[in-house]
C-alpha atoms as an extended CHARMM CRD file, in Angstrom:
* protein
*
       258  EXT
         1         1  MET       CA             -0.0430000000       -0.1530000000       -0.2250000000  PROA      1               0.0000000000
         2         2  THR       CA              1.3890000000        3.5930000000       -0.6920000000  PROA      2               0.0000000000
         3         3  ALA       CA              3.0950000000        5.0040000000        2.1600000000  PROA      3               0.0000000000
         4         4  LEU       CA              2.4630000000        8.3970000000        3.4330000000  PROA      4               0.0000000000
         5         5  SER       CA              5.7500000000       10.5720000000        4.2010000000  PROA      5               0.0000000000
         6         6  VAL       CA              4.7120000000       13.8060000000        6.0090000000  PROA      6               0.0000000000
         7         7  ASN       CA              6.6450000000       17.1840000000        5.0110000000  PROA      7               0.0000000000
         8         8  VAL       CA              7.2600000000       18.9480000000        8.2690000000  PROA      8               0.0000000000
         9         9  ASN       CA              8.3460000000       22.0500000000        6.7220000000  PROA      9               0.0000000000
        10        10  LYS       CA              5.2680000000       24.1930000000        7.6290000000  PROA      10              0.0000000000
        11        11  VAL       CA              5.9960000000       23.6790000000       11.1690000000  PROA      11              0.0000000000
        12        12  ALA       CA              9.5770000000       25.5480000000       10.7780000000  PROA      12              0.0000000000
        13        13  VAL       CA              7.7190000000       28.2320000000        8.8850000000  PROA      13              0.0000000000
        14        14  MET       CA              5.4700000000       28.9550000000       11.9320000000  PROA      14              0.0000000000
        15        15  ARG       CA              8.9620000000       28.7840000000       14.2280000000  PROA      15              0.0000000000
        16        16  ASN       CA             10.8120000000       30.7570000000       12.3580000000  PROA      16              0.0000000000
        17        17  ALA       CA              7.9080000000       33.5500000000       11.7380000000  PROA      17              0.0000000000
        18        18  ARG       CA              8.4440000000       34.0840000000       15.5670000000  PROA      18              0.0000000000
        19        19  GLY       CA             11.9150000000       33.0880000000       16.3570000000  PROA      19              0.0000000000
        20        20  GLY       CA             12.9720000000       30.8830000000       19.0950000000  PROA      20              0.0000000000
        21        21  SER       CA             12.2660000000       26.8930000000       19.1460000000  PROA      21              0.0000000000
        22        22  LEU       CA              8.3180000000       26.4660000000       19.0340000000  PROA      22              0.0000000000
        23        23  PRO       CA              6.9500000000       24.8420000000       17.3910000000  PROA      23              0.0000000000
        24        24  ASP       CA              9.5980000000       22.2390000000       16.7310000000  PROA      24              0.0000000000
        25        25  PRO       CA              9.6850000000       20.0490000000       13.7870000000  PROA      25              0.0000000000
        26        26  VAL       CA             11.1430000000       17.3730000000       15.4100000000  PROA      26              0.0000000000
        27        27  ALA       CA              8.3690000000       17.2110000000       17.9520000000  PROA      27              0.0000000000
        28        28  ALA       CA              5.8210000000       17.4470000000       15.1290000000  PROA      28              0.0000000000
        29        29  ALA       CA              7.5310000000       14.4330000000       13.3520000000  PROA      29              0.0000000000
        30        30  ALA       CA              7.2670000000       12.5020000000       16.4950000000  PROA      30              0.0000000000
        31        31  SER       CA              3.4480000000       13.1940000000       16.4770000000  PROA      31              0.0000000000
        32        32  CYS       CA              3.2670000000       12.0410000000       12.9210000000  PROA      32              0.0000000000
        33        33  VAL       CA              5.1920000000        8.6760000000       13.4370000000  PROA      33              0.0000000000
        34        34  GLY       CA              3.0080000000        8.0710000000       16.7400000000  PROA      34              0.0000000000
        35        35  ALA       CA             -0.0930000000        8.4740000000       14.4240000000  PROA      35              0.0000000000
        36        36  GLY       CA              1.4320000000        5.6370000000       11.6900000000  PROA      36              0.0000000000
        37        37  CYS       CA              3.1060000000        7.6230000000        9.0740000000  PROA      37              0.0000000000
        38        38  GLN       CA              5.6630000000        5.7600000000        7.2430000000  PROA      38              0.0000000000
        39        39  GLY       CA              7.9890000000        8.8150000000        6.4870000000  PROA      39              0.0000000000
        40        40  ILE       CA              8.9830000000       12.1530000000        7.3770000000  PROA      40              0.0000000000
        41        41  THR       CA             10.1450000000       14.4960000000        4.6140000000  PROA      41              0.0000000000
        42        42  VAL       CA             11.8330000000       17.6480000000        4.7560000000  PROA      42              0.0000000000
        43        43  HSD       CA             13.0320000000       20.2660000000        2.0360000000  PROA      43              0.0000000000
        44        44  PRO       CA             15.9550000000       22.5720000000        3.0980000000  PROA      44              0.0000000000
        45        45  ARG       CA             16.5230000000       25.5460000000        1.1860000000  PROA      45              0.0000000000
        46        46  PRO       CA             19.6090000000       27.7910000000        0.9080000000  PROA      46              0.0000000000
        47        47  ASP       CA             17.7340000000       30.6250000000        2.4790000000  PROA      47              0.0000000000
        48        48  ALA       CA             16.6470000000       28.7390000000        5.4230000000  PROA      48              0.0000000000
        49        49  ARG       CA             13.0460000000       30.0310000000        5.4620000000  PROA      49              0.0000000000
        50        50  HSD       CA             11.6880000000       26.9210000000        7.0640000000  PROA      50              0.0000000000
        51        51  ILE       CA             13.7030000000       23.7330000000        7.6680000000  PROA      51              0.0000000000
        52        52  ARG       CA             17.3120000000       24.5680000000        8.4440000000  PROA      52              0.0000000000
        53        53  ALA       CA             20.2960000000       22.3650000000        8.3980000000  PROA      53              0.0000000000
        54        54  ASP       CA             20.3670000000       21.8120000000       12.2040000000  PROA      54              0.0000000000
        55        55  ASP       CA             16.8920000000       20.4760000000       11.8210000000  PROA      55              0.0000000000
        56        56  VAL       CA             17.9440000000       18.2220000000        9.3470000000  PROA      56              0.0000000000
        57        57  HSD       CA             20.7230000000       16.7610000000       11.8400000000  PROA      57              0.0000000000
        58        58  ARG       CA             17.9860000000       16.7410000000       14.6590000000  PROA      58              0.0000000000
        59        59  LEU       CA             15.4670000000       14.7340000000       12.6480000000  PROA      59              0.0000000000
        60        60  ALA       CA             17.8300000000       12.3140000000       11.7440000000  PROA      60              0.0000000000
        61        61  GLY       CA             19.0170000000       11.7380000000       15.1890000000  PROA      61              0.0000000000
        62        62  TRP       CA             15.4460000000       11.4160000000       16.7620000000  PROA      62              0.0000000000
        63        63  LEU       CA             14.6470000000        8.6180000000       13.8660000000  PROA      63              0.0000000000
        64        64  ALA       CA             17.7300000000        6.8600000000       14.2530000000  PROA      64              0.0000000000
        65        65  GLU       CA             17.2770000000        6.5180000000       17.9510000000  PROA      65              0.0000000000
        66        66  HSD       CA             13.3520000000        6.6280000000       18.4840000000  PROA      66              0.0000000000
        67        67  ALA       CA             12.0660000000        5.3420000000       15.0530000000  PROA      67              0.0000000000
        68        68  PRO       CA             14.6850000000        3.3910000000       12.9510000000  PROA      68              0.0000000000
        69        69  GLY       CA             12.0580000000        1.9510000000       10.6620000000  PROA      69              0.0000000000
        70        70  ILE       CA             10.6680000000        5.2210000000        9.3270000000  PROA      70              0.0000000000
        71        71  GLU       CA             11.9230000000        6.6660000000        6.2470000000  PROA      71              0.0000000000
        72        72  PHE       CA             13.9420000000       10.0180000000        6.1100000000  PROA      72              0.0000000000
        73        73  ASN       CA             13.2630000000       11.7230000000        2.9530000000  PROA      73              0.0000000000
        74        74  ILE       CA             15.2050000000       15.0540000000        2.0110000000  PROA      74              0.0000000000
        75        75  GLU       CA             14.4660000000       17.1240000000       -0.6430000000  PROA      75              0.0000000000
        76        76  GLY       CA             16.4330000000       19.8750000000       -2.4210000000  PROA      76              0.0000000000
        77        77  ASN       CA             18.1540000000       21.3590000000       -5.3580000000  PROA      77              0.0000000000
        78        78  PRO       CA             21.6150000000       19.3190000000       -5.9130000000  PROA      78              0.0000000000
        79        79  PHE       CA             23.1710000000       22.2400000000       -8.0440000000  PROA      79              0.0000000000
        80        80  ALA       CA             22.3570000000       24.9810000000       -5.2870000000  PROA      80              0.0000000000
        81        81  PRO       CA             25.7660000000       26.2220000000       -4.0130000000  PROA      81              0.0000000000
        82        82  ALA       CA             26.5720000000       26.0020000000       -0.3080000000  PROA      82              0.0000000000
        83        83  ARG       CA             26.6520000000       29.1310000000        1.6850000000  PROA      83              0.0000000000
        84        84  PRO       CA             26.5740000000       30.5140000000        5.4160000000  PROA      84              0.0000000000
        85        85  GLY       CA             24.0040000000       28.2510000000        7.2770000000  PROA      85              0.0000000000
        86        86  TYR       CA             23.2540000000       26.0560000000        4.4350000000  PROA      86              0.0000000000
        87        87  PRO       CA             26.1970000000       23.4970000000        3.5340000000  PROA      87              0.0000000000
        88        88  GLY       CA             24.4940000000       22.3480000000        0.2690000000  PROA      88              0.0000000000
        89        89  LEU       CA             22.0810000000       19.5380000000       -0.2140000000  PROA      89              0.0000000000
        90        90  LEU       CA             24.8090000000       16.8900000000       -0.7870000000  PROA      90              0.0000000000
        91        91  ALA       CA             26.8030000000       17.7720000000        2.2520000000  PROA      91              0.0000000000
        92        92  LEU       CA             23.6130000000       17.1710000000        4.2170000000  PROA      92              0.0000000000
        93        93  VAL       CA             23.1710000000       13.8150000000        2.7670000000  PROA      93              0.0000000000
        94        94  GLU       CA             26.4070000000       12.8050000000        3.2770000000  PROA      94              0.0000000000
        95        95  ALA       CA             26.1960000000       13.9600000000        6.8350000000  PROA      95              0.0000000000
        96        96  VAL       CA             22.8430000000       12.1880000000        7.7340000000  PROA      96              0.0000000000
        97        97  ARG       CA             22.3700000000        9.3690000000        5.0800000000  PROA      97              0.0000000000
        98        98  PRO       CA             18.6690000000        9.4210000000        4.6670000000  PROA      98              0.0000000000
        99        99  ALA       CA             16.8460000000        6.4730000000        3.1130000000  PROA      99              0.0000000000
       100       100  GLN       CA             15.8920000000        8.7620000000        0.2080000000  PROA      100             0.0000000000
       101       101  CYS       CA             16.9350000000       11.9760000000       -1.5230000000  PROA      101             0.0000000000
       102       102  THR       CA             14.5330000000       13.6880000000       -3.8390000000  PROA      102             0.0000000000
       103       103  LEU       CA             16.3130000000       16.1300000000       -6.3970000000  PROA      103             0.0000000000
       104       104  VAL       CA             14.1910000000       18.9350000000       -7.1020000000  PROA      104             0.0000000000
       105       105  PRO       CA             15.1270000000       21.9260000000       -9.6380000000  PROA      105             0.0000000000
       106       106  ASP       CA             13.8390000000       24.6930000000       -7.6190000000  PROA      106             0.0000000000
       107       107  ALA       CA             15.5940000000       28.2850000000       -7.8830000000  PROA      107             0.0000000000
       108       108  ASP       CA             16.4450000000       30.1670000000       -4.6940000000  PROA      108             0.0000000000
       109       109  GLY       CA             13.7580000000       32.6620000000       -5.3770000000  PROA      109             0.0000000000
       110       110  GLN       CA             10.7310000000       30.0050000000       -6.0110000000  PROA      110             0.0000000000
       111       111  LEU       CA              8.0370000000       30.0920000000       -3.2500000000  PROA      111             0.0000000000
       112       112  THR       CA              7.3070000000       26.2320000000       -3.6760000000  PROA      112             0.0000000000
       113       113  SER       CA              8.5670000000       23.6600000000       -6.1990000000  PROA      113             0.0000000000
       114       114  ASP       CA              6.5220000000       23.9500000000       -9.3610000000  PROA      114             0.0000000000
       115       115  HSD       CA              8.2500000000       21.9120000000      -12.1280000000  PROA      115             0.0000000000
       116       116  GLY       CA             10.3210000000       19.0400000000      -12.6690000000  PROA      116             0.0000000000
       117       117  PHE       CA             13.4340000000       18.4550000000      -14.2300000000  PROA      117             0.0000000000
       118       118  SER       CA             13.8500000000       18.8680000000      -18.0410000000  PROA      118             0.0000000000
       119       119  LEU       CA             14.5270000000       15.3900000000      -19.3060000000  PROA      119             0.0000000000
       120       120  PRO       CA             16.4560000000       14.0120000000      -20.9630000000  PROA      120             0.0000000000
       121       121  GLU       CA             18.4230000000       17.3800000000      -21.3720000000  PROA      121             0.0000000000
       122       122  GLN       CA             19.4750000000       17.4750000000      -17.7460000000  PROA      122             0.0000000000
       123       123  LEU       CA             20.4990000000       13.9530000000      -17.1270000000  PROA      123             0.0000000000
       124       124  ALA       CA             24.2870000000       14.3470000000      -18.1710000000  PROA      124             0.0000000000
       125       125  ALA       CA             24.2720000000       16.9880000000      -15.4330000000  PROA      125             0.0000000000
       126       126  LEU       CA             22.6240000000       14.9060000000      -12.9250000000  PROA      126             0.0000000000
       127       127  ALA       CA             24.2630000000       11.6100000000      -13.3740000000  PROA      127             0.0000000000
       128       128  PRO       CA             27.5960000000       12.2730000000      -11.0780000000  PROA      128             0.0000000000
       129       129  LEU       CA             25.3990000000       13.7640000000       -8.3160000000  PROA      129             0.0000000000
       130       130  VAL       CA             22.9660000000       10.7150000000       -8.6770000000  PROA      130             0.0000000000
       131       131  GLY       CA             26.1930000000        8.3730000000       -8.4480000000  PROA      131             0.0000000000
       132       132  ARG       CA             27.5180000000        9.9120000000       -5.5260000000  PROA      132             0.0000000000
       133       133  ILE       CA             24.1640000000        9.9790000000       -3.4310000000  PROA      133             0.0000000000
       134       134  ARG       CA             23.7060000000        6.2970000000       -4.0650000000  PROA      134             0.0000000000
       135       135  SER       CA             27.1820000000        5.5490000000       -2.9700000000  PROA      135             0.0000000000
       136       136  LEU       CA             26.2180000000        6.6420000000        0.4020000000  PROA      136             0.0000000000
       137       137  GLY       CA             23.2710000000        4.0700000000        0.3750000000  PROA      137             0.0000000000
       138       138  THR       CA             20.6350000000        6.4320000000       -0.3460000000  PROA      138             0.0000000000
       139       139  ARG       CA             18.0240000000        5.8200000000       -3.0230000000  PROA      139             0.0000000000
       140       140  VAL       CA             17.4500000000        8.6560000000       -5.3650000000  PROA      140             0.0000000000
       141       141  SER       CA             14.4100000000       10.1000000000       -6.6800000000  PROA      141             0.0000000000
       142       142  ILE       CA             13.8750000000       12.9750000000       -8.9340000000  PROA      142             0.0000000000
       143       143  PHE       CA             11.0780000000       15.5830000000       -9.4680000000  PROA      143             0.0000000000
       144       144  VAL       CA              9.2740000000       15.1500000000      -12.7760000000  PROA      144             0.0000000000
       145       145  ASP       CA              6.2930000000       16.8720000000      -14.4510000000  PROA      145             0.0000000000
       146       146  ALA       CA              3.2660000000       14.5650000000      -15.0460000000  PROA      146             0.0000000000
       147       147  GLY       CA              3.3260000000       13.7260000000      -18.5860000000  PROA      147             0.0000000000
       148       148  CYS       CA              6.9830000000       13.0200000000      -18.7730000000  PROA      148             0.0000000000
       149       149  THR       CA              7.7190000000        9.7750000000      -20.2190000000  PROA      149             0.0000000000
       150       150  ALA       CA             11.4730000000       10.3720000000      -20.9670000000  PROA      150             0.0000000000
       151       151  LEU       CA             12.4110000000        8.2930000000      -18.3050000000  PROA      151             0.0000000000
       152       152  ALA       CA             14.7800000000        5.3900000000      -19.4700000000  PROA      152             0.0000000000
       153       153  GLY       CA             17.9450000000        7.5330000000      -19.3370000000  PROA      153             0.0000000000
       154       154  ALA       CA             16.8040000000        8.2430000000      -15.4080000000  PROA      154             0.0000000000
       155       155  ALA       CA             16.9940000000        4.7030000000      -14.8600000000  PROA      155             0.0000000000
       156       156  ALA       CA             20.3920000000        4.5190000000      -16.8180000000  PROA      156             0.0000000000
       157       157  ILE       CA             22.1800000000        6.8960000000      -14.4770000000  PROA      157             0.0000000000
       158       158  GLY       CA             21.0140000000        5.3190000000      -11.2860000000  PROA      158             0.0000000000
       159       159  VAL       CA             17.9070000000        6.9740000000      -10.2690000000  PROA      159             0.0000000000
       160       160  GLU       CA             15.3950000000        4.6760000000       -8.7700000000  PROA      160             0.0000000000
       161       161  ARG       CA             12.3450000000        6.5740000000       -8.2740000000  PROA      161             0.0000000000
       162       162  VAL       CA             10.6080000000        9.5270000000       -9.9340000000  PROA      162             0.0000000000
       163       163  GLU       CA              8.4440000000       11.9110000000       -7.9130000000  PROA      163             0.0000000000
       164       164  ILE       CA              5.3150000000       13.2580000000       -9.9350000000  PROA      164             0.0000000000
       165       165  TYR       CA              4.7880000000       16.7920000000       -9.6600000000  PROA      165             0.0000000000
       166       166  THR       CA              0.9250000000       16.7760000000       -8.6630000000  PROA      166             0.0000000000
       167       167  GLY       CA              0.1420000000       20.5880000000       -8.4170000000  PROA      167             0.0000000000
       168       168  PRO       CA             -1.5820000000       20.6350000000      -11.9850000000  PROA      168             0.0000000000
       169       169  PHE       CA             -3.5210000000       17.5920000000      -11.1580000000  PROA      169             0.0000000000
       170       170  ALA       CA             -4.5330000000       19.0500000000       -7.8110000000  PROA      170             0.0000000000
       171       171  GLU       CA             -5.6650000000       22.4420000000       -9.4430000000  PROA      171             0.0000000000
       172       172  ALA       CA             -7.6040000000       20.1870000000      -12.2810000000  PROA      172             0.0000000000
       173       173  VAL       CA             -9.5080000000       18.5980000000       -9.3390000000  PROA      173             0.0000000000
       174       174  ALA       CA            -10.4370000000       21.8740000000       -7.7380000000  PROA      174             0.0000000000
       175       175  ALA       CA            -11.5280000000       22.9930000000      -11.2310000000  PROA      175             0.0000000000
       176       176  GLY       CA            -14.0000000000       19.9620000000      -11.7390000000  PROA      176             0.0000000000
       177       177  ASP       CA            -11.9880000000       18.5270000000      -14.4310000000  PROA      177             0.0000000000
       178       178  ALA       CA             -9.3960000000       16.1220000000      -13.6770000000  PROA      178             0.0000000000
       179       179  GLY       CA             -9.1800000000       14.0450000000      -16.4910000000  PROA      179             0.0000000000
       180       180  ALA       CA             -6.6100000000       15.2390000000      -18.4800000000  PROA      180             0.0000000000
       181       181  ALA       CA             -4.0120000000       15.6880000000      -15.8760000000  PROA      181             0.0000000000
       182       182  LEU       CA             -4.9380000000       12.5880000000      -14.1160000000  PROA      182             0.0000000000
       183       183  ALA       CA             -4.1350000000       10.7370000000      -17.9060000000  PROA      183             0.0000000000
       184       184  ALA       CA             -0.6800000000       12.6370000000      -17.6950000000  PROA      184             0.0000000000
       185       185  CYS       CA              0.2460000000       11.2400000000      -14.3910000000  PROA      185             0.0000000000
       186       186  ARG       CA             -0.7940000000        7.8270000000      -15.4800000000  PROA      186             0.0000000000
       187       187  ARG       CA              1.5410000000        8.3520000000      -18.4470000000  PROA      187             0.0000000000
       188       188  THR       CA              4.5550000000        9.1060000000      -16.5460000000  PROA      188             0.0000000000
       189       189  ALA       CA              4.0570000000        6.1190000000      -14.1900000000  PROA      189             0.0000000000
       190       190  ASP       CA              3.3990000000        3.6840000000      -16.7900000000  PROA      190             0.0000000000
       191       191  ALA       CA              6.9680000000        5.0500000000      -18.5690000000  PROA      191             0.0000000000
       192       192  ALA       CA              8.5130000000        4.7910000000      -14.8620000000  PROA      192             0.0000000000
       193       193  LEU       CA              7.2680000000        1.4190000000      -14.4140000000  PROA      193             0.0000000000
       194       194  ALA       CA              8.4320000000        0.5200000000      -17.7870000000  PROA      194             0.0000000000
       195       195  ALA       CA             12.0620000000        1.7320000000      -17.1430000000  PROA      195             0.0000000000
       196       196  GLY       CA             12.2560000000       -0.0380000000      -13.7820000000  PROA      196             0.0000000000
       197       197  LEU       CA             11.7020000000        2.9950000000      -11.7660000000  PROA      197             0.0000000000
       198       198  GLY       CA              9.4880000000        3.0440000000       -8.5010000000  PROA      198             0.0000000000
       199       199  VAL       CA              7.0040000000        6.3380000000       -8.7300000000  PROA      199             0.0000000000
       200       200  ASN       CA              6.0830000000        8.6800000000       -5.8360000000  PROA      200             0.0000000000
       201       201  ALA       CA              4.0570000000       11.9340000000       -5.9650000000  PROA      201             0.0000000000
       202       202  GLY       CA              3.7280000000       15.0140000000       -4.3680000000  PROA      202             0.0000000000
       203       203  HSD       CA              2.5260000000       18.5470000000       -4.2070000000  PROA      203             0.0000000000
       204       204  ASP       CA             -0.7920000000       20.1300000000       -3.3560000000  PROA      204             0.0000000000
       205       205  LEU       CA             -2.3090000000       16.6540000000       -2.4300000000  PROA      205             0.0000000000
       206       206  ASP       CA             -4.9720000000       16.6210000000        0.2830000000  PROA      206             0.0000000000
       207       207  GLU       CA             -7.2020000000       14.1010000000        1.7960000000  PROA      207             0.0000000000
       208       208  ASP       CA             -9.8880000000       14.0980000000       -1.2010000000  PROA      208             0.0000000000
       209       209  ASN       CA             -7.5660000000       14.3310000000       -4.3020000000  PROA      209             0.0000000000
       210       210  LEU       CA             -5.1980000000       11.7890000000       -2.8950000000  PROA      210             0.0000000000
       211       211  VAL       CA             -8.0890000000        9.0080000000       -3.1180000000  PROA      211             0.0000000000
       212       212  VAL       CA             -8.7530000000       10.0890000000       -6.8490000000  PROA      212             0.0000000000
       213       213  LEU       CA             -4.9710000000       10.0950000000       -7.8130000000  PROA      213             0.0000000000
       214       214  LEU       CA             -4.3950000000        6.4110000000       -5.9180000000  PROA      214             0.0000000000
       215       215  ALA       CA             -7.3980000000        4.9010000000       -7.6290000000  PROA      215             0.0000000000
       216       216  ALA       CA             -6.0380000000        5.7740000000      -10.8680000000  PROA      216             0.0000000000
       217       217  VAL       CA             -2.2790000000        5.1020000000      -10.2510000000  PROA      217             0.0000000000
       218       218  PRO       CA             -2.2570000000        2.6580000000       -7.2760000000  PROA      218             0.0000000000
       219       219  GLU       CA              1.2730000000        1.6450000000       -8.0640000000  PROA      219             0.0000000000
       220       220  ILE       CA              2.6960000000        5.1310000000       -6.4820000000  PROA      220             0.0000000000
       221       221  ALA       CA              4.6430000000        3.8790000000       -3.7250000000  PROA      221             0.0000000000
       222       222  GLU       CA              4.8690000000        7.0060000000       -1.6100000000  PROA      222             0.0000000000
       223       223  VAL       CA              3.1030000000       10.5820000000       -1.4420000000  PROA      223             0.0000000000
       224       224  SER       CA              4.8170000000       13.2640000000        0.1170000000  PROA      224             0.0000000000
       225       225  ILE       CA              2.1700000000       15.5760000000        1.7230000000  PROA      225             0.0000000000
       226       226  GLY       CA              2.7600000000       18.8990000000        3.7260000000  PROA      226             0.0000000000
       227       227  HSD       CA              0.9360000000       22.0630000000        3.5200000000  PROA      227             0.0000000000
       228       228  ALA       CA             -2.4600000000       20.7750000000        2.9090000000  PROA      228             0.0000000000
       229       229  LEU       CA             -2.0140000000       18.1020000000        6.0190000000  PROA      229             0.0000000000
       230       230  PHE       CA             -0.9620000000       20.9860000000        8.4070000000  PROA      230             0.0000000000
       231       231  ALA       CA             -3.4870000000       23.1960000000        7.2430000000  PROA      231             0.0000000000
       232       232  LYS       CA             -6.0770000000       20.6430000000        8.5190000000  PROA      232             0.0000000000
       233       233  ALA       CA             -4.1650000000       19.8790000000       11.7370000000  PROA      233             0.0000000000
       234       234  LEU       CA             -4.4950000000       23.3060000000       12.9420000000  PROA      234             0.0000000000
       235       235  TYR       CA             -8.3040000000       22.4840000000       13.3640000000  PROA      235             0.0000000000
       236       236  ALA       CA             -8.3250000000       18.8520000000       13.8380000000  PROA      236             0.0000000000
       237       237  GLY       CA             -5.1160000000       18.1690000000       15.7040000000  PROA      237             0.0000000000
       238       238  LEU       CA             -2.1810000000       16.5020000000       13.8570000000  PROA      238             0.0000000000
       239       239  ASP       CA             -2.7820000000       12.9330000000       15.2810000000  PROA      239             0.0000000000
       240       240  ALA       CA             -5.9870000000       12.8490000000       13.9230000000  PROA      240             0.0000000000
       241       241  THR       CA             -5.1760000000       14.5050000000       10.8710000000  PROA      241             0.0000000000
       242       242  VAL       CA             -2.3790000000       12.0970000000       10.1880000000  PROA      242             0.0000000000
       243       243  ARG       CA             -4.6600000000        9.0580000000       10.9560000000  PROA      243             0.0000000000
       244       244  ALA       CA             -7.2060000000       10.6740000000        8.5250000000  PROA      244             0.0000000000
       245       245  TYR       CA             -4.9240000000       10.7190000000        5.3580000000  PROA      245             0.0000000000
       246       246  LEU       CA             -3.8900000000        7.2120000000        5.9890000000  PROA      246             0.0000000000
       247       247  THR       CA             -7.7120000000        6.1370000000        6.1980000000  PROA      247             0.0000000000
       248       248  ALA       CA             -7.8670000000        7.9150000000        2.8880000000  PROA      248             0.0000000000
       249       249  ILE       CA             -5.0360000000        5.9390000000        1.3660000000  PROA      249             0.0000000000
       250       250  ALA       CA             -6.3840000000        2.6950000000        2.5030000000  PROA      250             0.0000000000
       251       251  ARG       CA             -9.6340000000        3.5600000000        1.0370000000  PROA      251             0.0000000000
       252       252  ALA       CA             -8.1590000000        4.1960000000       -2.1110000000  PROA      252             0.0000000000
       253       253  ALA       CA             -6.4250000000        1.1320000000       -1.7560000000  PROA      253             0.0000000000
       254       254  GLY       CA             -9.1880000000       -1.2110000000       -1.6680000000  PROA      254             0.0000000000
       255       255  PRO       CA             -9.0260000000       -4.4940000000        0.6210000000  PROA      255             0.0000000000
       256       256  ASP       CA             -7.1510000000       -6.5170000000       -1.9830000000  PROA      256             0.0000000000
       257       257  ARG       CA             -4.0140000000       -3.9400000000       -1.6390000000  PROA      257             0.0000000000
       258       258  ARG       CA             -3.9630000000       -3.4030000000        1.9750000000  PROA      258             0.0000000000
């Protein structure tokens, strides 16, 4: 069944808005793990506007000590240079050895990730970075647009999964006509599976559109969800919200895949 990885960036956004140490992303991760999620995701950015390098280390330490079976997924742009307070994505991965590293082509000024890598054009630049990360024992996933089918080359350089950018799909669901966007997700999943790659998905997924996506693309191994989950958790509570998302995933899977 599809795994739920909770992105705790939003907790760090709230903390950073006020300063100090509250709310604590590690405490939030502990609550999510206690509620049954299978993974924790972070996306540290060079400007440290939410998750910081020290958060990455603290989360890795807590997971190793208290929840070694929970996947730690670090997202980021491998081409963004290091700077004060941000050692660079590869340096963080080398230091904490997460289970998965998701490479995302987001520029410094982007509010949020909004597109995947251009394939096959960027494969040559990605190849040495993928090899370096895999040598650490970390699975490599790359962020791709729904509809992208040029994935055989990604498998050839050592990529193990793709994460489908589901922002346009979520917008289409909200507009009441998800057919074309859902078909694009399905095409990318088919191409990934044909190339021997696993399939993840993420961005703007919520408790409702998640069911639609997983019913059409049940092969998705993992979804990474942060914004919508924490928006609901403000009212319903974090434990109850994580459990509700897990119930939605189970509902989409049906009795044969649970």
